[in-house]
N, C-alpha and C positions, 0 to 999 in steps of 0.2 A: 503493499500499501504505500503511496504518496501523498506526506506531503505541501503538496506541490501541485497544484494541477496543469498538472502535459504541457508543452507548449506542442498547439497547432505545429507551425509552421519551424518546431524544431528543422534541422537540416536543408530546409525548406530553400533554393535560390530567390525566389522569387517572397518570403519574405516581407511583407510590409516597414514588419523596422526593424531589419536590418540597415538601417541609418541611424540607426536612436543610441546613446551612449546607455552601453552598459553598467551596471555601478557594480558587475561583478569587478571590472576589471581593474576596481577602485585597484588600494594600497590593502592590503589587509587588515581591519578591523585592530586593537587589540583580543587579547584574548580576554573571555570575563572572570576580574580576580575570582579569589576563592571564597570573598565575603555576598560578591556578585550572584554567583551560583547559588551559593545557598540561599541565598533570599529565592530565587527562581525556582529552584526546591520546593521550598517553603509552600511560597504557591500554586506548587503545581496536588504537593497535597493538602494547600488548604481548598484547593478549584473541587476535588473528588467529595473532601464533604460536603461541599458548600447544594456542589451538583446533588445528591442522594440524599440531601434535607428535601432545598429548595425543587430541584426538577418534577417531584409524585406532585405539589400542589400549583403548578401551570406554568414555575420560571421560567424561559429556555435559552437565558444566563446572564452573563454579568455587560452592566452599559460603561464604559470606562470616558473620564473627558479628556483626552487627542492632547495635551502639552502643547504643539504644532500650530494644532490651525483651532483649536480649542472649542471641538464639537463634542457633542457625542457618539460614543464610538460604541457599536450593539454587536457585542462577540455572542454565538451560542457555546452550546459546553465544550464542546469536542474543538472548535474551530480555534479556540480561547489557548488549550488544550494545546494541541500542533503549534500555533505559535510560541508560548511557553517554551515546548521541547525543543522549536526552529530560534530563537536564543539561546540556548543550551550547547547545540553542536554547534553551532558558525559562530558568536559571538554579537552576532547587529540582530532588531529588529525589520520582522517585515513590514515590504511597503505595505502601508493598509488604506485600504478604501474607502468606502461608507457603504453599510446593506444596508440589502432592498428595500426599501419596504418598511422598515422594524416596526412593530405595534409597542411601544415605549411601556405598557400597560407592563412586558412578559422579564421586558429585565428588572434589572438590579444595581445597586451601588456593590463596589465592592466592601464598602461597610458596612452597609444593612448586611451584607450575605457573611458577612465577619459576625454582629450581631447577634443577627437572630440565630448562628451556631451556637453562641458565647449562651444569650439563654437559651436555647433547648437545652445543653447541657448542666446550664445552672438549674433548670425544674429537675432534667434526671441526675443529676444528685443532691441537693436539695432530700428530694428526701432520703437521705443511705444518713446524710447527715444534722438532720432531726433526732430521729433516735438514740437516745441511749444504748452506751456497746456493756459487752456482760460482767467489765468492771468498774463503770460507771452505775452512782445512782439510781435506782430503777431499771438498771440491764440484767438480766436473764441469767440467770445460774446455769450449765450446762445440762443437757439432761438426760438416763440412763437411756438408750435406743428403747430396749427392751424395752421400761418398764415407761419410762416416758417421765418423772420420779427427776428434781435436780438435785442436782448433786454439789449439796453447796462444796469450795474450796475446789474442784480438780477441774482444769482449764490444759 
């Protein structure tokens, strides 16, 4: 599977874009630093969590405010994942194009997705933090599996 679309004019002498500058001819960019690489890997891991939580409720991806053109860019989950993997492998971001007629109601910001995931995490862990443990006042002593009776002092 290709991360980028296949060029239908590859090798064609009548390629209409043959006279245009190929950005691949530029001097190679510096590789990602260890910190940048770790950030991208963390973004990929976060993206998996966000998609698992938000896709079932109808969210199609993330919207990111482009620093270059100051416009929102809508990325579905797979496209954003592919862009991050491309950045890891090549050290340069992909050229971006606006999505074709996206419905903004189906995209959320990275910050919203992070907050949503944090809220789900907090909700799931709050139930466990409130119950006293066996060593705390009000906590249960271990029980004998056969009799079901508490066995004080056995831990």
